[in-house]
TIVEX-294624 format. One record per residue (C-alpha): residue number from 1; y negated, z, x. Coordinates in steps of 0.2 Angstrom, whole numbers, plus 5000, padded with zeros to 4 digits. Example, Ala and Ser with C-alpha at 12.3 -4.5 7.8 and 13.67 -1.06 7.14 Angstrom:
BEGIN
R    i     v     w     u
R    1  5022  5039  5062
R    2  5005  5036  5068
# end
This chain:
BEGIN
R    i     v     w     u
R    1  5047  4974  4953
R    2  5049  4992  4945
R    3  5035  5002  4952
R    4  5041  5019  4960
R    5  5031  5030  4949
R    6  5040  5021  4934
R    7  5057  5024  4942
R    8  5053  5042  4947
R    9  5046  5046  4930
R   10  5063  5040  4921
R   11  5073  5050  4934
R   12  5062  5066  4932
R   13  5060  5064  4913
R   14  5067  5079  4903
R   15  5076  5068  4892
R   16  5090  5056  4898
R   17  5087  5038  4902
R   18  5097  5032  4886
R   19  5086  5042  4875
R   20  5069  5035  4884
R   21  5077  5017  4881
R   22  5081  5021  4863
R   23  5062  5026  4860
R   24  5056  5011  4869
R   25  5066  4999  4857
R   26  5079  4995  4871
R   27  5098  4995  4873
R   28  5102  5009  4887
R   29  5112  4996  4895
R   30  5096  4985  4897
R   31  5086  4999  4905
R   32  5101  5002  4917
R   33  5102  4983  4923
R   34  5082  4983  4925
R   35  5083  4999  4936
R   36  5098  4994  4946
R   37  5090  4977  4949
R   38  5103  4967  4941
R   39  5091  4960  4929
R   40  5076  4952  4936
R   41  5059  4960  4931
R   42  5045  4948  4929
R   43  5026  4954  4930
R   44  5020  4961  4915
R   45  5038  4963  4907
R   46  5036  4970  4889
R   47  5051  4980  4890
R   48  5045  4990  4906
R   49  5029  4992  4898
R   50  5037  4999  4883
R   51  5047  5011  4894
R   52  5031  5017  4903
R   53  5022  5020  4886
R   54  5036  5031  4881
R   55  5034  5041  4897
R   56  5014  5041  4896
R   57  5011  5027  4910
R   58  4998  5013  4909
R   59  5006  4996  4910
R   60  4998  4994  4927
R   61  5007  5009  4933
R   62  5024  5001  4929
R   63  5024  4987  4941
R   64  5022  4984  4961
# end
């Protein structure tokens, strides 16, 4: 499950979510599906770790 800290970091980032997704080598639609809960998140999902890295978060901070 996506942590509240990662969710907040995406929402409060100075750049739009689509740009964060691109920097993490993701399609923006994939990030949207992950955040909305349409696509299930597994523990240590590399996609969320990549997004967290773009936002300056440690991998452990990305998951609850």
